[in-house]
N, C-alpha and C positions, 0 to 999 in steps of 0.2 A: 504494499500499499504506499502511496506517495502523498505527503502532505505539503502544502505550500506555505512559505514563510514570506510575508509581505516586507520588502526592503525599500519602499518608497514609491513615489508616484511613477507609474509606468513600468515598475519593476517587479518581477516575481521570480523567486528562486525555489525550485522544487528540492525538497529534502528527501534523501533516499537514494537507492542505487538502481531501481528499476527504471525502464524507459531507455530509449536510444535517442541521442541527438543527431539530427540530419544536417545541421548547420555546417557549411564549408568554412565558416570563420570561427577560429577556436582560440581559447585562452587555457593555458596550462599552468598548473601549480605543482612545483617540484620541491618536495621535502619541506613543505610549510603548511599552515592551516591545520594542525593535527587535530583540533577539536571540532572541525566543521566537516559535515558530510555533504559532498556536493551532488547536485542533481545533474541531469544530462545537459541542461542549457539554462541560460539567463536571457531574459528578455528586457532589452533596454529600448526605450522609446526612440532614441536617436540612431540606434544601430540595428535594431531588429533582434533576431534570435542568434545567440552566440553560444557555440558549444563549449562546455567546461569539462576539462580533463584533469586528472591527477597522474603523477608519476613519482617514482623514487629515483634517486640519483644513479643507482645502478641499472635502471631500465630505461633511462631517458634517451640515450642514443637509439636504442631499438624503437622507442615511441617516435622519434624524429623520422626514422627510416620508414615506419609503417603508416605514416599519415597518407591518406588517399591522395592521388593526383588531383590537382586543383584546389586542395585544401590550403587556406591560408592561416598560418600560425600568427595571430595578431599580437599577442602579449604572452610573455612568460614571467611568472612570479617564482623566484628561485630561492629557497632558504640558504642562509649562509652566515658565517661570522668568521672573524679572524682578519689577518693582514693580506690574504691572497684571494683571488677570484675563485668562487666555487667551481668545482669540476663541471657542473652542468652548464655554467655560463661559457666556459671554454669549449665545451662540446658544441653548443649552439652556434657560437661565432666561428666555429671551424667549418661550418657548412654554409656556402655562399647562398643557398636557396633561402636562408632564413635572415638575410642581411636587413630586411624591413621589420622583422619582429622586435618589438620593444621589450626590454628586459629590466625587471626590477628585482633587487636582492632584498629579501625580507629577513631582518635580523638586526645585529648589533650595529651601531654606528649611525642610525637614523638622526638626521638633524645636524650631524657633525661635518667636518671636512670631507670632502669627496676623495677617496683614496685614488692613487694613480692607476691602478688596475681597472677601476670603474671606467675611466676614460679610454684606456687601451681597448677594452672590450665593449665599448659603446653601451654602457649601462645607463639607463635613464636616471635612476635614483635608487637610494637605499632607504627602505621604509621600515617602520616598526610593525610588528604583528598586530598591534592595536588598530592599525589603519583599517582593518577588516571588521572590527566590531560593529554589530548592528547595521545601521544605514550605510556606514562607511564601506561595506563590501562592495555594493553597486557603484558607489562614487569612485572607489579606487579603480575598479575595473574600467569605468567610463573614461577615467583620466588616461589609462593606458591605451584605450581604443582611440581616443582622440589623438594621442601621440602617434599611433600607427597610421591613422587615417590622414595625417598631415603629410606623410611621406609618399612619394610616387616612385615607380620603377622606371626612371628615365635613363636612357642609354648614355646621356651626357652628365648624368649626376656625378658629382665628386664628393668623396668622403670628407674632404677638408675644404673650408670655405675659401681660402685663398687660392685654391686650384681652379676656381671657377673662371671662365673666360672673361667675364666682366671685370673681376679683380686684377686680371693680367693687363687689360688695356686701360684700366682706370687712370694710372699716372699720365699716360700719353693724352688722354682725352681731357683730363682736368687742367693739365699745365698748358694746353693750347687754347683754352677758353678765353675769349676777350673780356676785359674789364669794362663795365658800365662807365666807370669814371674817365675812361678814354674819350667819351663823347661830350661835346659841348654844343648842345642843340641851339643855344642862344646865338651862336655865330651863323646859323643858316641864313642864306641870302635869297629871299623869294624871287628877286629879279634875274637870277641865274637859272631858275627853273622854268622850263617850257610847259605849256598846258599839257602837252603829251606826256611829259615826265611826271607831272602831278597825277595824271591819270594812272600811269604805271605804278607810282608809289602807293596810290589808294588801292589798286587791284592786288598788288603784292601784300599789302597789310591784311586784306580780306582773305586772300588765298591761304595766308599763314594760320588762320583760325582752324584750318584742317588738322593742326596738331592736337586738338581737343579729342575728336573722335579716333585719331591715330593712337594716342596713348591708351585710351579706353580699350580699343580693340586689340592692341598688343597684349594687354594684361588678360583679356578674355581668352585669346587664342593660346597664350602660354600659361594658362592656369595651372597651378601646381609646381611650376618651375621657378627657379630663383635667380640664376645668372642673367639670362636675357631680360627678364622682368626688371631687374635692377638697372640695366642699361636703358630700358624703355622710360624708366622714371627720370633718369638724367637727361635723355634725348628730349623728352617732353618738356622738361624745365627750360632747356636751353632753346628749344624751338619757339616756346611761348614768348620769348623775348623778341622774336622776329616781328610779330604783329604789333607788340607794344612799342618798340622803337620807331617803327614806320608810322604808326598812328600818332605818336608824339610830334614826329617831323610834320605830318599833315596838320596837326593842331597849330603849330608855328605858322603854317601857310594859310590858317583860316578854314581848314577842312575838317569837319567833325565826322568821325567814323561811327556809324550806328552800331549799338550792341546786337541788333537783329542778325548781323552777319555772323557773328559768334553762335548765336542760337541756331541758325540755319544748319550748322555743322554738328549739332549735338546728336542728331540721329545716328545711331550706330549702324554701320554697314555690315554685311555678312562676314563671318569668319572664313578664312581662306580654306581651301581644300588641303593644302600642306604648308607646314611652317616655312619650308625652304622656298616655297613659291611666293609667300608673302615677303620674306626677306629680299628675294630677287626683285620683286616689284618695287620695293623701297630703295634698293640700290639704284634703280633706274630713275625713280622719282627724285632722289637727292642729287644724283649726277646732273640730271637735267636742270634742276633748280639752280645748282651751283653755276653752271654755265650761263643761265639767263641773268643771274645776279652780276656776274662778271661783265656780261655785255652791256647791262644797264649802267654799270659804274664806268665802263670805257666811254659811254656816249655823253654822260651828263657833265656839265661845266661847274655845277654846284659842288664845292669841296666836302661839305659836311655830309651830304646825301651820298656822294661818290664813296667816301670813307665807310659809311654804314653799309652800302651795298657790297663793298669789298669784303667787310667783315662777315656779312651774312652769306656770301658766296663761299667764303672759306669754311664756315660752319657746315654748309650743305656737303661740301667736299669731304670734310672729316666725318660727317655722318655716313656718307656712302661708303667710305673705307671701313667704319666700324660695322655697318651692316654686312659688309663682305666678310669680315672676320667670323661672324656668327654663321654666315652662309657656308664658308669653308668648313667649319667645324661639323656641319651637318653632311657636307659632300664628301669628306675625305673617306675614301674606301667604300662609299655607299652609292651604288649604281642608281637605285631608285631616287635618291635625293638629287643626284646629278641630272637624271631625266626631268624631274619636276622643275629644277632650276632652268634648264634649257627650254622647256615648254614656256615658262613664264617670260623668259627673255625674248622668245620668239614672238609671243603675243604682243609685247610692247615695242619691239624694235622693228618688226617687219613691215608694218603698215602705217605711214604717217600722211596718208593722202587726205585725211580729215582733220589735220592739225596735230597738235603735239601729243594727244591722247594722254595727258598727264592725269594721274589719279585724282588730283584736286578737282578737275573738271568732270571726270568720269563718274565719281561717286556722288557728286552734289550738283546735278544739272539744274536744280531749282534755285541755286545761288548764282552769284555773278562769276564764280570761279571759272566755269567752263569758257566763257567768253574772254574773261580777263587773261587767262593763260595764253589763248590764241593771239590776243592783242600784244602781249608782252614778247611773244616769240617773233613777232614781225620786226623787231628792232635789229636783229642780226641773224640772217639765215643759217650761219654756220654754227650757231651756239648748240643746236640739238645734234648736229653731226659730231662736234667735238665731244659732247657728253656721251653719246653712244659709243664713240670710239673708246672712251675709258671704260665703259661698261663691258665692251667686248674683250678688253684686256683682262678685266677680272674674270670674266667667263672662261677665257683660255686657261687661266690658272686653276679655276674650279674643276674643270674636266681634263686638265693636262693635255691640251691639243692646241699647239701654236698655229695651226692652219685656220683657225676661225677668224675671219675678217669681216663677215657681213652676215645678214639675217639668212641668206641662202646657205651659208656654211653652218649656221645653227640648225637649219632644217636637215642638212646632210648629217650632222653629228647625231641628231636625234634618231634618224633612221638606223644609224650603225649601233645605237645603244638599245633600241626598242626590239 
């Protein structure tokens, strides 16, 4: 006969030994909780049915080997005391398939300094047996489940924070950022700005509001990841300055930029089919923006605006290179990623008969961005060609093929890979 013990809202633990848990998500207790008889499963409102198991240290390795395929061992509570890691902890961490399993050692040392072996074996915490008393049982299991659920099995995951790609490029990115104090907008001379250049400045400020949905969508598409998401935050903060500085220039010229242009860009666009495709699209977007800003800077006679457009062009070029680093990370030795990158490159580079085909216009046809990009591109016909040449150079490195010089070559390379 099985009796139920109420452990709190949404929680029920069956006491007894009869019954079989069918849950593929499991929690195991090794050499701890001697006074508690566990039922087959625990029901948590947040996680559903969780299978509960017990093991002794001498049978734990066999338990790990006997888990059914597809079973996820979410949390292991392992009894232990003393100055070294319990044998069960070492056994678990010796199997790569359980890298995501969260480990808690139950015993002496709770609340004190974390011993070195705990960090070596990726032990979450050392907790006292009293943590399982009464309602604490469900709470303690839920904490472990939350820790487990926060981790993902990402092929680019690194065990150590400083090994993440973002942290490797941070110094380069941060030390090349321009300082707002370099700018003196009070020196802007309206008489040196043509009506066409004021129009370009206005359109560029509005186009740059596309940073808002860009940052949102990066975080949506890279949900559960850390490295690129950290880059996306820094990218978004830097890009947000582009619309602000140009709007302030316009304010000096007596032109007020309406907030509606930012709100027009708040609508999220669909998440891409592949991360590497999204990255390639942004390489192209940034490379083309960089060349357009450089073309604008070369044409204007107003020194303050010329200096700003040069800085923004430099930013976009840096961004393109950073997006390339993350794209290369996905493409190295990965044929499917290379194919996805080439497909996206072909989509954006092959057909320019309808204009620039810049994402700023493609995703927001209800705003002025679409027409604005096309007006800006008319300032210098070679800007897009220069940008696409740099993109093709990156593509050659991504797929290790120096023969790619045109969109036709992209198509040829795709045929060879598919």
